[in-house]
Phi, psi and omega in degrees: 000134180277125182237358177276090189294333179292334178268338177302325193210105180223136178221143172230132181231141175232117183195194185243133178294130184237005178211158173289150177288144179232142179298134180254299183194174179227136178229123179049043177081000180256125182270145178235147183233158177243146170205167182255143178237128179263127181233115182287145172265167177295334181288346180106339175275171183232152170260137176252110189249130178284137181241136172247130187217146179284149176300333181297325185280341184241013182302321180236034184240136178280107182249034183288157179300134182098346180292134178265126187226161173244127182237134172239140181179220181223151175266113189240164178225156170207162182258140171233165184238132177231117180054046179069005178255139181280141178228130181277124179251133181243143179205155172269119179271110185281130174253338176215146175215140176209159178285138177282128178292149183300321183263000184286133178242128176240119189298319182241100184281356182209098180218135177232139177238127184230146169232117183195178183254141172297128183241007176207145182303127179302145179252112182259139179202174176236144176284166176303339180265006175089007180280136183274136182221144171225131176263130177228150176245122186247130175265120182249121183292143176232166180299162177063036176061031176255161177220149173253136182252109191248117174289133179230155179229132180242159187230157171055231183293331175297323179296315177297323181296323184273343191309314186254016179292133180282158174301137182102349179299132179271129182233148167247123188236142172230134179189207179225152176277131178231155178244148177208142179281150173211165182254130177255120180266128181265165183297332180278003178095349180286156182238130181242132177274123180237175178241129176258149179234141181204166176260120175273115189278132175255327176217150189216136173239126177256127181251117176269102185296329183288322184256000182054040183251136176241124178242130183244133174230157180224151179218135178299140183280000000 
């Protein structure tokens, strides 16, 4: 069983602040705020990732729109309820933040590393153009008997590799957090555009506990 929670879930993001901070919640007298971070992809489009951060980290920090920052933390989830239905909310919980230097180069501006168990049967499919995809949901343990449930997407041979994995399989995953719009249809017929967040997997390690076997596969992002 993996108990090093700092290694279970680690993310580093380098991007530009695109929204004003908004109050989120308070725990034991400590206030937390949300803001959005824009991270460009090599393709030219950008991911807009929600960040949750403590007031302690930004008390003397310039978090104005347009500021380029480096954030380290964890990719976390929590449930909210809408019309008695549960909805999974994802956010990056910042543990460190600093201004990005003008000349500073960071090779991977969006990387997440996860260790967790498959908690739902993977969904394998092909796109209209024949590309193979598998959706998996990974439960990542956190301190105090909590877990984060992280949607992940795999491609190509990784998708085939995950297709028949049973629930409970332990995985080590490396990838990037991505955002994508989707339409939510309500019972009254109205349609709402929302944003989904998931980890696009670039490399994957499957650990067979019975045979002590580790198999590693990689897929270009």
